[in-house]
N, C-alpha and C positions, 0 to 999 in steps of 0.2 A: 044151641051151642054158640059161642062167640065166633063171629066171622071177622077176619082182619079187614080193617078199613083201608081206604086209599093211602098211598105214600104221601107224607107231608113234604113241605118245601125244604130245600137244603139249608142247613144252619150257617151261621157266620164263621169266618176263619178264626182260628185261635191266635192268641198273641205269642210272640217269641218267649222262649223260656228265660229264666234268670241265669246269672252266672253259675256255671257248674251244671246246668241242666241242658245247655245247648252246645256241648262238646268243646268248651273252652274255659280257661281260667287265667289268672294273672299271678305272677310271683309277688311275694310280700317281703322278701329279703334278698340281698345280693349274694351271688355265688360265682364260682369260676368253672369253666369247661374243664372236665377232668382229662387226664391223659388217655390215650387209646387203650381200651380195655379196662379203664378205671371207672369209679362211681362218684356221684355227688348227691347229697340230699338237698332238695329244693323245697322251700316253703311256699305254699300256694294259698289262694283265697278259698278254693273249693276243690274237692277231689271226687265228688259224687258222680261226675260225668265219666270217670274212667270205668271201663267195662270190667265185669267180674270175670277174670280169666287167669290162667296160670301165669305167674310172674315171668316177664321176659318175652311174652308172645305178642306184644303189641308195642307200638312206638308213638311218640308225641313229637311235634315240631315246636322247638323253642325259638322264639323270635331272635334273629341275629346270630344264632349259634348252630342251627341245623337239626337233624333228627337224632333223638335220644331214645334209648330202650328203657321201658318202665320195668324196674326190677322189684320194687316193693312200694306199697302204699300203706302208711300208718297215719290215720287222721288227715292232717293237712301237710304231712311230710311225705314227699314223693322222692324215692331213690331212683336216680336216672343213671344209666350206663352209657359210656361213649363207645360205640361199636368198633371192633377191630377192623383193620383194612380188609376189604373184600366183602364185608357184610352188606354195606350199602354202596350203591353206585355213585351217590352224591356225597362228596367229602364234607365233613363238619368244619366248624371254625377251629382255629389253632388252639390247642390246649392252653389253659390259663386265660382265655378270652373272658372278660367279665359277663356274667348274666345279671343284668341290672334289675332293680326293683321295678315292678310293673311290666315285665316282659310277658308277652302273650304266649300261652301254651295251648296248642290245639291237638286233638287226637289225629294220629297219622295212620293208624291201621297196622295190620300185621305185614310181615315181609312175604312177598309172593314167592312162588317156586322159582328155582334157578333155571334159566333158559338152557337150551341145548348148546353144545359146543359148536363153534363156527366150522364151516366146511374147510377142509385143508386146501391150500392153494399155493401158488408159487409164482415168482416173477419169470417173465420170459427170458430164457437164456440167450436170446438173440439181441437183447438190448443191454445197455450199460446203466448202472445206477450208482448213486451216492447215498449211503446210509449213515446213520449216526454212530452205530457200533457194528462190529463185524457180525455177519449173519451167514451161516453155512448154507442156508437154503437159497441164497442169492449169490451164486458163485461169480457173477459178472459185476458185483458191486464193489465200490471202494469206500471203506469206512473213514469218516472224518477224523476219528481219534487216532488213526494210524497213517494219516496223510503226511508223507515225509519228503516228497519231491514234486517239482513242477508247480503249477499254479492253477487255481480254479477260476474260470472266467464266466461272468454272467452278462447277458444282454437283455435289454428291455426296451420299451418304447421311449424312455426318457434318457437313454444313454447306456454306458457300459462300465463295468467295474471288474474287480478280481480279488481273490483271496490267495495270497502266496505264502509258501513256506521256504522260499529261497531269497537270498539277499538281492538278487538282480531280477527285475521285472522287465519284460520287453517294452521298449519305449512306445511301440505301436499300440500297446494296450492301455496307454494312459492318454486321456484327452482333456482339453481345457487348460486354464491358467490357474495355478495355485496361488492364492492371495498371501500377503505378508502375514496376516493373522493366523494362517494355517501353516506357517513355516516356509512359505515360498517367496518368490520375488515379485509376483504379479506382473511379470514381463514375459513376452513371447518372442521378442526380437533377438536374433542371434548376434552376439557381440563381435565387433571387428577386432583386428589385432591390437592388443594392448589396452582394450577397454576394461574398466572396472565397474563394479556395482558401488555407486555413491549414494548415501542416504540424502534425501531431499526434504526431510521433515514429515512426510506422509508415507513414503515408500522408498523405492530405489530408482535410480536413473543410471543408464549406461553412459559413462563418460570417460574421456582420456585425461591423463595428467597434463598440466600446463607448465611449460618450462619458464623458469624465472631468469633473472639476470645471470649471465655467465654459465648457464645450464642448458644442456641439450637432452632431449628425451627421444629415444628411438623405440617405437613399439614393434613387436614381432609376434609371430604365432606362439602364444603362450608365454611371451617374455616382454619385459620392459627394461631398457637400458638407460641409465642416467649417468651423465658425464659432465664434468666442468669444462667450459670452453676457454677460460682464461683465469689468470691468477687474480685474487681479490686485491683491491687497492691497498697499498702499504699504509700503515698508520703513520701520520706525520706528528712527530713529537716536538712540542715547543716547551722551552724552559727559559726562565729569567730569574735573576737574583741581583738585588742592589743592597749593599751593606755600608753602613756608616763607618768610616775609618778614622775620622778626625776625633780629637779629644775635646773636652770642655775648654772653650776659649781658643781652640785651634782647629776649626773645621767641623765641630759638632753643631748641628742646627739648634738655635736658641729661639724659643717661641715665647713672646711676651704675654702679659696678662690679657685676658678677654679676647684672645685671637684664635683663629682656626687656620692651620698651616699644613702643607704637605712637606714633611721633613726630607723627602727624596727629590724635591724639585730644585733644579739649579736656578730657576728664575727667582724663587722666593728666598733661596739661600745661595747667593752667588759665591760666597766664600766657603761653601760646604765641601767636605772631602768624603768621597765614596769609592768603593771598589765594587766590582760586579762580575757576573757570569752572563754571557749572551745579552748584555745590556744594549747592544746595537741592533738586535734582531727586531723586536716589536716594541722596545721601550724608548720613550721620548724623554731625554734628560731634562729639557727645559721645563716641561710640565710635570715630570715625575709620574707619568701615566704609562701603563702597559695596555696595548691595543691588540685584541685577538685577531689573528689573520684568518683562522678557520673556525667554523662552528664546532661545538663540542663541549665537553665538561672540563672545567679548569679547577685545580685546587690552589687556593690562595692562602699563603702563610705570612703572618706579620708577627715579628718579635721586636719589642721595644725595650731599651734600657733607659730609664728615666731618672733625672736628677733635678731637684728643686734648687733654684738660685738662692733663696733665702729660707729662713726658718719659719716663715709664716705658714700656718695651717691652711691648706687649699686642696683643690682637686684638679685632676687632669683626665681627659678621656680620649680614646682613639677608636677609629672605626674604618671600615672599608666602604668606599663609595663607587657606584657603578654608573658610568655614562654621565657623571657630573651632577646627577639629581637623586639617585636612589641609594640609600644606605642598606647594605646587605650584611648578613651574619650578625653575630652578637657584638655589641659595643662593650669595650673594656674601660671601666672607670676606676681610677686609683686616687687615693688621697695621701698627703704627706704633711708633716710639720717640721721637717729638717732638710738639710742639704745632703744627706747621705744618699747613696745609690739606692734606687728603688727599681726592682725588676730582676730578671726579665719578665715581661708580661706578653701573653700570646693571644692571637686570634687565628683560628683556622676555619676555612669555609670552602665548600665545593659548590660551584655555580655553573649553570648551563648558559653558555654564551653563543651569540650569533657572531658572524664575521663582522669586524669593526667595532664591537663592544669594547669599552676600555675601563680600567680599574685604577684606583689611586688610594693612598692612605692619608687620612686627615686626623690631626691632633688638635684638641680644643682645650684651652687652659681656662681657669677661673680668673676672677678679677684681682686675686690677691698674690699671685706668684708668677714667676718666669720659670720655664722648664727647659732643660737641655735634653736632646735626644742623644744619648751617649754612644760611644763606639761599640760596635757589635750589633746595633739595631739593624734589622733587615726586613726587606719586602721581597717575597718570592712568589712566582706563579708557574704552574706546570699544567700542560694539557694532558689529561689522563685517559680520555675516551672520546671517540668521534661522536 
């Protein structure tokens, strides 16, 4: 009879199985995680690795989505269910999360038996607790959702803080300096009487108001009193008017061709006839100039009545000159070809003057005619503002 021979040497290890034979596969189409208790059909590369078992008795792990219950297998179509809460201890992905193409699916096994209920216990009635919601088994606890008065204070190695349900928190339970970016002042100095928070470009500075001229400031505890110490200086009003009163041939200034003259100057027109208001104040009759006694703003008005001596067509211009060198305001230029009355013509200008600045009116004729400055022509100045 045949007798078994000695045992041979061990054979070489086998190679890993192919996809579907080593308890895994990949999806071939995209899908979405179904709602809790719902189902989804997932297309896979291979389903032969799934065990032959009653539908719903084993689970698979879907990459990025969690554990799904195998409900049915038809060829390469696997129906997976999303377990209701309480079936699994590990939550799945949120429903409608995409199951992408190429997601790994591995066998996860069946659900184990439910463990025994935990032993009943209770908190020590000698201690106090804070719980999230009321719990009758902890009679000494305060529930956060019914916290209605007082404040909760915590202390740790890096400082202290609190959670309050009242508008006023004890100052002793607040520490540190609150920066401007957090709604604070970034200051810890107690202000003295009358000090205010003044912005300095980067934060706040405690500072007091500074009194100006004729002002007194009196700081007090929570008060600031501001008072005037003296009346403001009264405005000094200056006015001047000089008017031609002579008629043509009898006191009216006559300016010859190609000349520039001041028709209100007694030196240039010694036979001139004028009337005026306050002409002695700051007006010099010899030069026909008004000199400002005080700095300020002055309004200058010039009104000229012009009449040509002949019928020759020509032009005449007049302007305001300041300090003998500077022409200010608009120049008024008129032309005529008859001896009829021309005018009145006006220039009005407001100028800022320093004390001792002076003003005059100059009339310039062309080379073809002589002009009279007729009766009613005037030169007026008023100081209107300091």
